[in-house]
ROROMI-490785 format. One record per residue: x, y, z of N, C-alpha, C in turn; residue number from 1. Coordinates in steps of 0.05 Angstrom, whole numbers, always signed. Atoms other than C-alpha are relative to their C-alpha. Layout:
PT,X,Y,Z,X,Y,Z,X,Y,Z,NUM
...
***
This chain:
PT,-31,-2,-1,-242,+1583,+2027,+12,-20,-15,1
PT,-13,+15,+18,-192,+1563,+1983,+32,-4,+8,2
PT,-29,+5,-10,-119,+1538,+1997,+23,+2,-15,3
PT,-24,-4,+23,-64,+1569,+1950,+30,-9,+12,4
PT,-30,-6,-11,+11,+1555,+1957,+22,+2,-22,5
PT,-24,-2,+18,+68,+1574,+1928,+22,-31,-2,6
PT,-20,+20,-3,+139,+1536,+1919,+15,-12,+28,7
PT,-17,-7,-17,+166,+1558,+1979,+1,-33,+31,8
PT,+10,+21,-22,+134,+1489,+2024,-19,-14,-8,9
PT,+21,+30,+6,+95,+1445,+1980,-14,-17,+15,10
PT,+13,+22,-18,+96,+1384,+2015,-19,+13,+31,11
PT,+17,-12,-28,+75,+1426,+2088,-33,+7,-14,12
PT,+35,-15,+0,+12,+1459,+2044,-12,-28,-16,13
PT,+2,+32,-3,+1,+1384,+2027,-17,-10,+14,14
PT,-1,+3,-24,-1,+1367,+2093,-26,+2,+9,15
PT,+28,-17,-6,-53,+1418,+2110,-25,-9,+1,16
PT,+22,+8,+10,-101,+1403,+2062,-11,-26,+0,17
PT,+6,+34,+4,-101,+1329,+2077,-14,+6,+31,18
PT,+16,-2,-27,-120,+1355,+2147,-30,+8,+6,19
PT,+22,-17,+4,-175,+1404,+2129,-19,-17,-22,20
PT,+23,+15,+19,-208,+1350,+2082,-4,+23,-31,21
PT,-12,-12,+29,-185,+1401,+2019,+7,-5,-17,22
PT,-12,+9,+18,-162,+1398,+1954,+19,+26,-2,23
PT,-20,-30,-4,-103,+1448,+1942,-5,+12,-23,24
PT,+13,-16,+26,-121,+1504,+1891,+24,+5,-15,25
PT,-13,-22,+20,-95,+1517,+1826,+9,+11,-15,26
PT,-17,-16,+7,-36,+1554,+1811,+19,-5,-19,27
PT,-35,+2,+16,+13,+1558,+1755,+20,+25,+4,28
PT,-27,-21,-5,+80,+1592,+1769,+17,-8,-13,29
PT,-11,+14,+24,+114,+1595,+1711,+20,+28,+3,30
PT,-21,-18,+6,+170,+1641,+1687,+5,+7,-32,31
PT,-11,-11,+36,+183,+1691,+1622,+37,-2,+7,32
PT,-25,+1,+6,+242,+1685,+1586,+29,+16,+14,33
PT,-18,+1,-37,+284,+1729,+1641,-14,-1,+14,34
PT,-3,+20,-31,+272,+1695,+1698,-26,+11,+16,35
PT,+22,-16,-8,+210,+1742,+1710,-18,-14,+14,36
PT,+23,+24,-13,+149,+1699,+1755,-33,+12,-24,37
PT,+18,-2,+8,+95,+1692,+1722,-35,-15,+4,38
PT,+16,+23,-23,+30,+1666,+1765,-32,+13,-16,39
PT,+36,-6,+14,-49,+1649,+1742,-7,-10,+21,40
PT,+23,+27,-17,-104,+1617,+1792,-14,-3,-24,41
PT,+25,+5,+23,-145,+1579,+1754,-16,-14,+14,42
PT,+23,-4,-10,-195,+1577,+1801,-18,+27,+5,43
PT,+0,-12,+1,-242,+1616,+1805,-4,+15,+36,44
PT,-6,-13,-25,-231,+1664,+1876,-20,+18,+14,45
PT,+15,-26,+3,-283,+1722,+1872,-15,-11,+34,46
PT,+23,+0,-23,-316,+1725,+1943,+16,-20,+28,47
PT,-4,+25,-6,-274,+1671,+1969,+16,+8,+30,48
PT,-18,-8,-22,-231,+1672,+2036,+23,-14,-8,49
PT,-14,+11,+23,-166,+1656,+2001,+25,-2,+28,50
PT,-26,+0,-15,-110,+1631,+2043,+39,-5,-16,51
PT,-29,-1,+12,-35,+1638,+2012,+21,-21,+19,52
PT,-9,+2,-17,+7,+1584,+2040,+33,+1,-22,53
PT,-29,-5,+16,+84,+1605,+2028,+16,-5,+33,54
PT,-21,-13,-23,+147,+1600,+2079,+23,+15,-27,55
PT,-22,-17,+20,+199,+1652,+2058,+19,-20,+1,56
PT,-30,+7,-6,+266,+1609,+2059,+3,-9,-15,57
PT,-24,-1,+30,+321,+1596,+2012,-8,-18,-25,58
PT,-7,-29,+21,+316,+1621,+1954,-24,+21,+19,59
PT,+20,-30,-12,+291,+1689,+2003,-17,+11,-18,60
PT,+19,-29,+26,+278,+1734,+1941,-15,-24,-10,61
PT,+16,+24,+18,+243,+1678,+1901,-23,-7,+17,62
PT,+25,+12,-12,+199,+1656,+1945,-13,+18,+15,63
PT,+18,-33,-7,+175,+1727,+1974,-10,+15,-20,64
PT,+18,-11,+24,+168,+1748,+1909,-18,-8,-7,65
PT,+9,+21,+1,+130,+1690,+1892,-29,+13,+10,66
PT,+30,-6,-26,+76,+1697,+1953,-2,+47,-12,67
PT,+13,-26,-6,+74,+1780,+1938,-15,-4,-37,68
PT,+8,+11,+30,+54,+1760,+1863,-34,-8,+2,69
PT,+46,+9,-20,-5,+1710,+1892,-16,+14,+9,70
PT,+20,-15,-18,-29,+1751,+1941,-10,+21,-25,71
PT,-3,-21,+12,-24,+1811,+1877,-29,-19,-20,72
PT,+17,+29,+9,-64,+1756,+1841,-31,-8,+8,73
PT,+23,+19,-17,-119,+1734,+1891,-11,+35,+8,74
PT,+28,-24,+4,-143,+1813,+1899,+5,+6,-24,75
PT,+30,-25,+22,-158,+1836,+1836,-2,-30,-19,76
PT,+27,+25,-5,-189,+1761,+1832,-18,+7,+8,77
PT,+15,-10,-18,-235,+1795,+1880,+0,-19,+29,78
PT,+11,+3,-16,-223,+1760,+1933,-4,+17,+33,79
PT,+5,-7,-19,-255,+1773,+1997,+17,+8,+22,80
PT,-14,+4,-21,-206,+1757,+2048,+24,-12,-8,81
PT,-22,+19,+8,-132,+1742,+2031,+23,-4,+25,82
PT,-17,+4,-27,-89,+1713,+2094,+27,-22,-16,83
PT,-20,+12,+16,-13,+1697,+2075,+6,-22,+34,84
PT,-7,+29,-20,+6,+1627,+2120,+23,+1,-1,85
PT,-37,+2,-7,+85,+1640,+2137,+8,-24,+13,86
PT,-10,+12,-25,+106,+1584,+2174,+30,-2,+5,87
PT,-20,-14,-6,+176,+1614,+2167,+3,+24,-15,88
PT,+2,-29,+9,+180,+1695,+2158,+32,+1,+2,89
PT,-22,-13,+6,+237,+1718,+2126,+14,+27,-7,90
PT,-7,-24,+0,+278,+1773,+2126,-10,+9,+34,91
PT,+15,+12,-33,+264,+1765,+2202,+30,+13,+20,92
PT,-15,-15,-25,+330,+1788,+2241,+11,+21,-9,93
PT,+4,-21,+13,+334,+1854,+2216,-25,+15,+20,94
PT,+24,+0,-14,+282,+1868,+2266,+9,+36,+10,95
PT,-4,-22,-21,+310,+1941,+2295,+25,+6,-18,96
PT,-20,-12,+14,+365,+1987,+2273,+18,+10,+27,97
PT,-26,-1,-25,+425,+1971,+2328,+22,+15,-12,98
PT,-20,-17,+12,+473,+2013,+2281,-7,+17,-20,99
PT,+3,-21,+13,+479,+2071,+2236,-4,-20,-29,100
PT,-1,+8,+28,+459,+2062,+2162,-5,-30,-14,101
PT,+15,+29,+11,+419,+1990,+2160,-25,+4,-1,102
PT,+34,-8,+10,+349,+1978,+2140,-7,-14,+31,103
PT,+28,+21,-15,+291,+1940,+2183,-10,-8,-18,104
PT,+17,+12,+18,+279,+1886,+2140,-25,-17,+5,105
PT,+28,+12,-4,+220,+1858,+2175,-17,+9,+2,106
PT,+20,-21,+6,+184,+1920,+2175,-2,+0,-30,107
PT,-2,+10,+36,+198,+1924,+2096,-14,-30,-11,108
PT,+20,+32,+12,+167,+1848,+2081,-25,+13,+7,109
PT,+20,-10,-11,+114,+1873,+2132,-19,+18,-18,110
PT,+23,-32,+25,+95,+1938,+2080,-6,-14,-16,111
PT,+9,+13,+23,+108,+1898,+2017,-23,-25,-2,112
PT,+28,+8,-17,+55,+1846,+2055,-25,+16,-5,113
PT,+22,-26,-7,+3,+1905,+2068,-5,+10,-26,114
PT,+7,-23,+28,+11,+1937,+2002,-1,-16,-22,115
PT,+1,+24,+28,+6,+1877,+1952,-29,-18,+12,116
PT,+28,+8,-1,-59,+1864,+1992,-5,-24,+25,117
PT,+2,+19,-22,-63,+1813,+2048,-10,+19,+24,118
PT,+19,+2,-23,-115,+1814,+2094,+9,-1,+28,119
PT,-5,+19,-31,-82,+1775,+2155,+25,-17,-13,120
PT,-26,+16,+9,-26,+1740,+2164,+14,-21,+23,121
PT,+8,+21,-18,-19,+1671,+2203,+41,-3,-5,122
PT,-24,+1,-4,+57,+1659,+2227,+11,-18,+20,123
PT,-2,+17,-31,+86,+1611,+2269,+34,-1,+10,124
PT,-30,-2,-17,+147,+1627,+2319,+21,+25,-19,125
PT,-18,-25,+0,+179,+1696,+2302,+22,+2,-2,126
PT,-21,-1,-15,+243,+1700,+2303,-6,+23,+21,127
PT,+6,-21,-37,+225,+1769,+2357,-31,+5,-13,128
PT,+35,+2,-4,+148,+1768,+2370,-3,+35,-2,129
PT,-9,-23,-1,+159,+1849,+2363,-9,+6,-34,130
PT,+2,-4,+21,+156,+1835,+2289,-36,+8,+0,131
PT,+38,+4,+1,+77,+1822,+2299,-11,+28,-1,132
PT,+6,-31,-9,+71,+1906,+2316,+9,+3,-23,133
PT,-17,-15,+25,+111,+1922,+2246,-33,+1,-28,134
PT,+21,-11,+22,+41,+1910,+2211,-25,+10,+2,135
PT,+22,-13,-2,-26,+1936,+2205,-27,-9,-7,136
PT,+20,+13,+23,-69,+1884,+2182,-6,-28,+36,137
PT,-8,+29,-32,-84,+1818,+2248,+19,-11,-9,138
PT,-31,+25,-6,-23,+1776,+2262,-14,-15,+18,139
PT,+2,+20,-30,-35,+1711,+2302,+21,-27,-7,140
PT,-30,+9,+5,+28,+1687,+2314,-3,-24,+22,141
PT,+1,+23,-19,+36,+1613,+2337,+27,-13,+7,142
PT,-21,+12,-16,+79,+1569,+2377,+15,-29,-20,143
PT,+6,+30,-5,+102,+1506,+2356,+15,-22,+26,144
PT,-2,+14,-23,+120,+1495,+2434,-17,-20,+11,145
PT,+14,+23,-25,+62,+1449,+2452,-2,-20,-24,146
PT,-5,+22,+13,+86,+1400,+2396,+18,-11,+13,147
PT,-25,+8,-8,+154,+1397,+2424,-7,-19,+20,148
PT,+9,+19,-35,+126,+1386,+2496,-8,-18,-4,149
PT,+11,+28,-2,+82,+1329,+2475,+23,-23,-13,150
PT,-22,+19,-6,+140,+1297,+2447,+20,-13,+23,151
PT,-19,-4,-17,+185,+1319,+2502,-12,-26,+18,152
PT,+12,+27,-24,+132,+1267,+2550,+0,-22,-8,153
PT,+1,+26,+3,+126,+1223,+2513,+10,-21,-6,154
PT,-24,+5,+3,+196,+1209,+2498,+10,-7,+31,155
PT,-6,-2,-14,+218,+1223,+2568,-14,-14,+18,156
PT,+6,+12,-30,+169,+1198,+2617,+6,+25,+27,157
PT,+9,-28,-30,+142,+1249,+2682,+29,-10,+9,158
PT,-26,-5,-24,+208,+1217,+2728,+23,+11,-16,159
PT,-36,-7,+12,+262,+1224,+2674,-11,+33,-10,160
PT,-2,-21,+16,+236,+1290,+2645,+7,+29,+30,161
PT,-7,-22,-23,+249,+1325,+2719,+35,-2,+2,162
PT,-33,-6,+3,+328,+1305,+2703,+2,+9,-25,163
PT,-20,-17,+13,+335,+1339,+2650,-1,+25,-4,164
PT,-8,-42,+2,+362,+1413,+2633,-12,+7,-27,165
PT,+0,-16,+20,+331,+1454,+2586,+14,+25,-7,166
PT,-31,-14,+0,+391,+1503,+2559,-9,+14,-22,167
PT,+10,-36,+23,+377,+1575,+2513,+30,-7,-5,168
PT,-14,+7,+12,+428,+1577,+2467,+34,+38,+12,169
PT,-9,-32,+3,+437,+1658,+2484,-22,+5,+27,170
PT,+19,-9,-20,+403,+1700,+2529,-28,+6,-18,171
PT,+25,-2,+1,+355,+1725,+2481,-17,-28,+2,172
PT,+28,+25,-4,+324,+1642,+2483,-7,+4,+31,173
PT,+9,+19,-24,+319,+1640,+2558,-26,+4,+10,174
PT,+20,+6,-11,+256,+1656,+2563,-21,-18,-7,175
PT,+11,+19,+14,+240,+1608,+2505,+8,-34,+25,176
PT,-4,+21,-20,+275,+1559,+2563,+3,-7,+23,177
PT,+12,-2,-16,+252,+1576,+2616,-34,-12,+5,178
PT,+29,+4,+11,+176,+1569,+2590,+7,-38,+6,179
PT,+8,+35,-10,+195,+1491,+2584,+11,-1,+14,180
PT,-8,+2,-27,+229,+1484,+2643,-21,+3,+20,181
PT,+28,-2,-14,+168,+1510,+2672,-23,-18,+1,182
PT,+19,+28,-6,+124,+1461,+2643,+3,-23,+6,183
PT,-22,+32,-12,+164,+1399,+2646,+4,+3,+24,184
PT,-15,+15,-19,+199,+1407,+2704,+24,-1,+0,185
PT,-14,+5,+9,+261,+1403,+2682,+22,+16,+13,186
PT,-13,-12,-2,+322,+1438,+2695,+6,+31,-20,187
PT,-7,-22,+25,+345,+1513,+2663,+35,-1,+8,188
PT,-30,-3,-11,+421,+1528,+2648,-7,+20,-25,189
PT,-1,-31,+14,+438,+1590,+2599,+25,-5,-11,190
PT,-29,+0,+13,+504,+1590,+2547,+1,+27,-2,191
PT,-3,-27,+2,+533,+1653,+2551,+16,+12,-36,192
PT,-9,-1,+27,+545,+1675,+2478,+3,+28,-4,193
PT,-6,-34,+10,+573,+1738,+2436,+6,-4,-28,194
PT,-3,+5,+24,+563,+1738,+2369,+22,+9,-14,195
PT,-13,-15,+13,+621,+1757,+2321,+3,+1,-30,196
PT,+5,+0,+35,+598,+1745,+2247,-30,-14,+2,197
PT,+32,+19,+12,+531,+1725,+2218,+11,-32,-8,198
PT,-12,+36,+6,+573,+1654,+2214,+11,-10,+31,199
PT,-19,+15,-24,+625,+1655,+2279,-23,+19,+27,200
PT,-8,-14,-35,+611,+1657,+2358,+13,-10,+15,201
PT,-23,+8,-22,+636,+1662,+2410,-10,-12,+35,202
PT,+12,+4,-23,+615,+1622,+2473,+28,+13,+18,203
PT,-3,-5,-32,+635,+1641,+2548,+2,-18,+24,204
PT,+2,+17,-27,+614,+1597,+2602,-33,-17,-3,205
PT,+31,+2,+2,+548,+1563,+2617,-9,+0,+33,206
PT,+22,+3,-34,+504,+1575,+2680,-29,-15,-4,207
PT,+21,+28,-8,+473,+1527,+2705,+8,-28,+3,208
PT,-12,+30,+6,+488,+1450,+2718,-11,-11,-12,209
PT,+7,+15,+23,+491,+1414,+2670,+9,-34,+3,210
PT,-18,+14,+3,+541,+1362,+2692,-20,-31,+3,211
PT,+20,+30,+1,+518,+1281,+2688,-38,+3,-8,212
PT,+44,-13,+0,+444,+1317,+2660,-3,-3,-25,213
PT,+7,+15,+23,+413,+1297,+2592,-13,+39,-9,214
PT,-3,-35,+3,+411,+1373,+2564,-19,-2,-28,215
PT,+16,-11,+29,+356,+1398,+2504,+10,+24,+2,216
PT,+2,-25,+14,+381,+1455,+2464,-14,+19,-9,217
PT,+22,-14,+15,+325,+1505,+2450,+16,+19,-14,218
PT,-1,-28,+23,+333,+1556,+2387,-29,+4,-21,219
PT,+20,-4,+17,+284,+1583,+2334,+5,-12,-22,220
PT,-15,+28,+34,+328,+1557,+2271,+24,-7,+8,221
PT,-25,+1,+7,+388,+1532,+2259,+1,+6,-36,222
PT,-5,-14,+27,+410,+1570,+2197,+39,-5,-5,223
PT,-20,+8,+9,+486,+1557,+2191,+11,-25,+22,224
PT,-2,+12,-8,+491,+1523,+2248,+27,+0,+24,225
PT,-23,-16,-23,+547,+1561,+2289,-7,+1,+28,226
PT,+8,-1,-30,+509,+1575,+2345,-2,-22,+18,227
PT,+10,+22,+0,+480,+1511,+2357,+27,-25,+19,228
PT,-25,+16,+3,+544,+1470,+2351,+36,+10,+22,229
PT,-27,-7,-11,+591,+1519,+2391,-16,-10,+38,230
PT,+10,+9,-29,+535,+1513,+2456,+0,-20,+6,231
PT,+3,+26,-11,+536,+1444,+2457,+19,-7,+6,232
PT,-19,+12,-14,+605,+1437,+2456,+8,+6,+26,233
PT,+2,-5,-25,+601,+1482,+2511,-8,-15,+29,234
PT,+7,+18,-14,+561,+1442,+2542,+3,-22,+20,235
PT,-14,+10,-9,+589,+1384,+2536,+36,+1,+20,236
PT,-19,+3,-14,+657,+1408,+2560,-12,+8,+39,237
PT,+3,+1,-31,+613,+1431,+2628,-16,-32,+16,238
PT,+18,+28,-7,+588,+1358,+2626,-30,-11,+4,239
PT,+34,+17,+17,+520,+1342,+2597,+13,-34,-12,240
PT,-11,+26,-1,+518,+1268,+2597,-9,-3,-33,241
PT,+4,-7,+18,+478,+1278,+2529,-11,+25,-7,242
PT,+8,-25,+9,+458,+1340,+2482,-29,-10,-23,243
PT,+24,+0,+28,+386,+1336,+2437,-3,+33,-5,244
PT,+3,-27,+13,+376,+1408,+2393,-35,-5,+0,245
PT,+19,-9,+9,+303,+1427,+2389,+1,+29,-8,246
PT,+7,-29,+16,+291,+1483,+2342,-25,+1,-21,247
PT,+18,-3,+22,+231,+1500,+2295,+10,+11,-24,248
PT,-6,-2,+30,+259,+1525,+2229,+33,-12,-13,249
PT,-30,+16,+3,+317,+1478,+2198,+1,+10,-24,250
PT,-6,-9,+29,+341,+1520,+2145,+31,-14,-10,251
PT,-27,+13,+11,+415,+1480,+2139,+14,+23,-16,252
PT,-8,-11,+22,+449,+1532,+2105,+31,-1,+3,253
PT,-31,+1,+4,+522,+1533,+2080,+7,-42,+16,254
PT,-17,+15,-7,+564,+1474,+2115,-21,-8,+29,255
PT,+25,+1,-30,+501,+1471,+2178,+8,-32,+6,256
PT,+5,+22,-9,+488,+1399,+2169,+31,-16,+6,257
PT,-19,+12,-6,+567,+1381,+2165,+8,+6,+33,258
PT,+2,-23,-27,+574,+1425,+2232,-4,-30,+21,259
PT,+18,+8,-21,+526,+1391,+2270,+7,-33,-10,260
PT,-4,+23,+9,+540,+1322,+2240,+36,-11,+26,261
PT,-27,+11,-14,+613,+1322,+2275,-11,+21,+35,262
PT,+4,-10,-31,+576,+1361,+2340,-7,-26,+18,263
PT,+9,+16,-11,+567,+1330,+2403,-31,-7,+9,264
PT,+41,-12,-1,+486,+1319,+2393,-6,-27,-10,265
PT,+16,+33,+6,+447,+1256,+2398,-20,+0,-27,266
PT,+15,+4,+21,+390,+1282,+2358,-10,+24,-3,267
PT,+10,-33,-3,+363,+1353,+2331,-33,-7,-12,268
PT,+22,-1,-8,+293,+1354,+2333,-3,+31,-22,269
PT,+16,-18,+27,+255,+1400,+2265,-24,+5,+11,270
PT,+29,+1,+4,+192,+1421,+2249,+6,+8,-40,271
PT,-4,-3,+22,+174,+1422,+2181,-14,+24,-24,272
PT,+2,-23,+17,+162,+1490,+2169,+16,+16,-29,273
PT,-13,-1,+36,+214,+1495,+2108,+12,-24,+6,274
PT,-16,+40,+11,+243,+1428,+2077,+21,+2,+3,275
PT,-21,+1,-3,+293,+1403,+2092,+11,-1,-30,276
PT,-2,+1,+25,+348,+1405,+2036,+18,-32,+1,277
PT,-7,+25,+9,+391,+1348,+2016,+16,-6,+16,278
PT,-13,+9,-7,+440,+1346,+2055,-21,+0,+30,279
PT,+19,+7,-31,+394,+1349,+2126,-16,-23,-12,280
PT,+14,+21,+9,+359,+1297,+2086,+14,-35,+15,281
PT,-18,+28,-15,+423,+1250,+2098,-3,-4,+28,282
PT,-3,+5,-25,+429,+1265,+2165,-37,-17,+15,283
PT,+34,+19,-11,+342,+1244,+2171,+2,-20,+5,284
PT,-1,+36,+8,+360,+1176,+2143,+19,-5,+16,285
PT,-13,+16,-18,+418,+1174,+2188,-3,-10,+33,286
PT,+7,+9,-19,+372,+1181,+2243,+7,+27,+28,287
PT,-9,-30,-15,+407,+1250,+2270,-29,+15,+0,288
PT,+20,-36,+9,+347,+1296,+2249,-26,-18,-1,289
PT,+30,+7,+1,+270,+1282,+2268,-21,+21,-4,290
PT,+20,-21,+4,+222,+1317,+2235,-35,+8,+12,291
PT,+23,-2,-13,+160,+1341,+2273,-25,+23,-10,292
PT,+17,-9,+26,+96,+1357,+2231,-13,+35,+22,293
PT,+18,-24,-8,+61,+1438,+2247,-32,-11,-21,294
PT,+23,-7,+27,+10,+1422,+2178,-32,+5,+31,295
PT,+19,+13,-11,-43,+1391,+2233,-8,+41,+23,296
PT,-5,-29,-10,-29,+1463,+2278,-12,+24,-21,297
PT,+5,-23,+23,-31,+1513,+2219,-28,-13,-16,298
PT,+26,+0,+10,-89,+1479,+2188,-24,-2,+29,299
PT,+16,+1,-11,-130,+1480,+2247,+1,+37,+10,300
PT,+12,-19,-3,-116,+1550,+2253,-12,+19,-14,301
PT,+17,-20,+29,-139,+1569,+2179,-22,-10,+12,302
PT,+35,+7,+1,-207,+1535,+2200,-6,+14,+16,303
PT,-4,-3,-28,-207,+1570,+2267,-15,+35,-15,304
PT,+6,-11,+8,-200,+1631,+2223,-20,+13,-17,305
PT,+15,+4,+24,-239,+1617,+2168,-31,-3,+19,306
PT,+30,+12,-21,-304,+1600,+2220,+4,+25,+14,307
PT,+8,-10,-16,-288,+1658,+2254,-4,-9,+36,308
PT,+5,+18,-24,-270,+1616,+2316,+35,+16,+8,309
PT,-19,-9,-13,-220,+1636,+2373,+30,-29,-11,310
PT,-24,+15,+5,-153,+1607,+2363,+27,-2,+21,311
PT,-15,-7,-32,-125,+1620,+2435,+10,-30,+12,312
PT,-3,+25,-11,-135,+1550,+2453,+22,-19,-14,313
PT,-20,+4,+10,-79,+1528,+2401,+37,+0,+15,314
PT,-18,-13,-18,-32,+1556,+2451,+6,-23,+20,315
PT,+4,+12,-17,-49,+1505,+2500,+14,-40,-2,316
PT,-7,+35,+1,-5,+1437,+2513,-4,-14,+36,317
PT,+10,+10,-16,-42,+1411,+2566,-3,-35,+2,318
PT,-2,+32,+11,-18,+1328,+2574,-35,-10,+3,319
PT,+19,+20,-2,-97,+1311,+2587,-21,+9,-30,320
PT,+9,-11,+32,-119,+1344,+2518,+12,-13,-18,321
PT,-9,+24,+23,-104,+1308,+2454,-20,+6,-26,322
PT,+21,-10,+32,-134,+1356,+2398,+4,-18,-15,323
PT,+2,+13,+21,-132,+1321,+2331,+19,+7,-7,324
PT,-26,-7,+17,-75,+1367,+2304,+18,-11,+11,325
PT,-36,+2,-13,-19,+1342,+2358,+0,-25,-14,326
PT,-2,+39,+8,-31,+1261,+2331,+12,+3,-22,327
PT,-3,+7,+25,-10,+1276,+2265,+31,-17,+3,328
PT,-37,+10,+5,+60,+1229,+2244,+19,+24,-4,329
***
């Protein structure tokens, strides 16, 4: 087993290696004078089970191309199997053709990875679950839900959890909110949203009783922050006592950090699937953002894939079970 990593999320790759008790492979990622990538793997990977960890987060094109070149290098070095570990899968928003003359970029990226030589993909909270079907190679799709569930149980406690409302910022996340509500025993709410543009949304009304209640607003990612901020404002107008946000991927593009700092949000929970930019780090230092690690979850999945064991138990969030990957700081 060999673990390699690009520059997309080096800190997470190092944390995964610490969990597995293995060194991170030696890879040189340089540049030619014209900006082209120059990759060299400085270790023998012939016949090895190679895992390449790379989040295709901003700069998206740079990180995606870096991943493709590393996969090609490993394939040409005769690796027996190459697994692309993608804590964040970029270009996932375009997963269908909903109007004329538009691409399906989620499928395009799947084609690129397969052509480059990927044997398997390990992903975390894809923007749309049907993206798994875009691949002709096996895809292990993990969810950060068990990590958030354990945090909520520890933070709120059983009696207080029953008074918490789990809210979806739009119809697309209603199933996610229902899963949290059913698992933890809290209430359920839905914010009616209509997207005007990539950065602007219009909030209609809140479905569900949030007056005087603590609300956890759930989403898969925070990009510009527009959806989360407008939904939080709507929940506050509906009488929510305090609002927390839980999102897996913390992209924080543009003025997202400033928008969130001015919103009626007490705390923002995210994972380290994407490294925080400098503006988000400032919010973290102020205590407004808390980062939960997915290193153990991904590391355990990688170990089980390598040893041909089942990964289905990683979906369990049974409070009586405490797997080692769940207690990482």
